[in-house]
N, C-alpha and C positions, 0 to 999 in steps of 0.2 A: 563589488560589495553588495550583499543582500540587504534589502530594506523590506518593510511590510509591503509597500506599494509594489514592489518587483514580485514578491511572493504571491500576491493576490491573483487568482485566476485559475485556469485549468491547465494541468500538465499532463503530458502523455509520456508513459514509460518508454525509456530507451534500452535500459538493461536492468536485470534483477539477479544479483548473485549473492551467495553465501559462502563465507569462509569457514571451512572445517577446523577442528582443533589441530589436525595435522598440517594445515595450510592449504589443503585441497580446495578448490573452487567448485561449487555445484549451482545448479539452476533449479530452484525449488518448484517452479511452475513451468519449466522448460525455457530454452533459450529464446523462443519466439512468444513468450508470455505478453499478453496485452493488459493494459491498465491505465486507469485515469486517477489523478489526484486533484482535488479542488479545494482551494482556500478561499474564503469569502472575506469581505471587508469587515464584517460584524463578528469575525472570530469563529467561524465554523469551518470544519474539515470534513471531506468525504473521500474515501479511497475505495476503489474497485479493482480487483486484479483477477485475471482469468487465464487459465491454461487453454492454449489453442487445441481445437479438436474435441472439445467435450461433446458427447452425444446427447441429443434431445430425448426426452421421454417418449417411449413408444406411443403413449396415450395422446401425446401432443397438448396435454392439459398442464397448466402452470402448477397445480397442487395435487396432481394424481400420477405421480411416478411410483415405481415399486421401490421398496426400501434399498435394493441394490442400486437402482438408477439414481435415486437421491443421494446415496452415500458417495457414489462415484462423482456426481456433479459437484457435491460439496467439497470432496478432496481436491478438485481442481479450481477451487474459487475462494477468494478472500475479500471481505468487504467490512468496512466499519465506518461510523460517522460520530461526530461529536464537536468539541471545540479545541482550539489550539491557543498556546501562549508562545510567542516568539521572543527569545532572549538573545539579542544581537551581540551583547557583550561577551556572552559565553558561546555563542555560535551554536545554540540548541533551539529546538522547537519541542514543546511538549504537547503530545496529542492526548487529550482528555476523552477517552472512548466512552460513549454513552450507549451505543448499540453496535453489535458486531455479529457477523455470520458465525463466528466462533464465540460461544458464550463465556469462555475462559477469559476473554479480553474485555468483557463489559465492565463498566465502572472502574476502569484502570486508567492511570495516567502513565504514558511511556515517553521517555526523553529520547530524542533522536538528535544526531549531530548534523548540521547543515552546512553546505558549502555551495556558493553560487559563483560561477566563473564568468558571468555575463551572458552565457548561452544555456547552460545546463545546470540544473539544481541537483546536487548530490546529497542523499540522505543516508546516514549510517546509523545502526543501532549496535550498542554493546551486547545486548541480551542474546542475539543469535548470530551476530556476524554478518548481518544482512547489509547489502549496499544496493541502493536504488538510484538510478540516474534518470532524470526526468527533463524533458524539453517542453518549453511553453507552447500551448496551442494557439 
């Protein structure tokens, strides 16, 4: 059973899949996607997900890529941070997103369903059929 004490900490992604409307399974950032999810005791959440094999900017400068390089890099990355509210009775966690790589998600609250089997934390979302399985670091 999940408790706040078991949730707190750093989690590493084991798998990320999405279920299509026809029942087909896809891997939005590839089967080998890498990600970390962090929950703090004071109620903050941070998520970082990256497609493996993204190419560095030719300039090697953090802020000086071409528009094409930046677009390609962003297409293979997802990140956000904010606060969370765990509802153990409903088996949900609300991510209150304050900042996000994708501005569409900023200042939104998104409900996710959580299940913890003692080893893996599974988080699912109704909005896009996403299923993420995490192991504690």
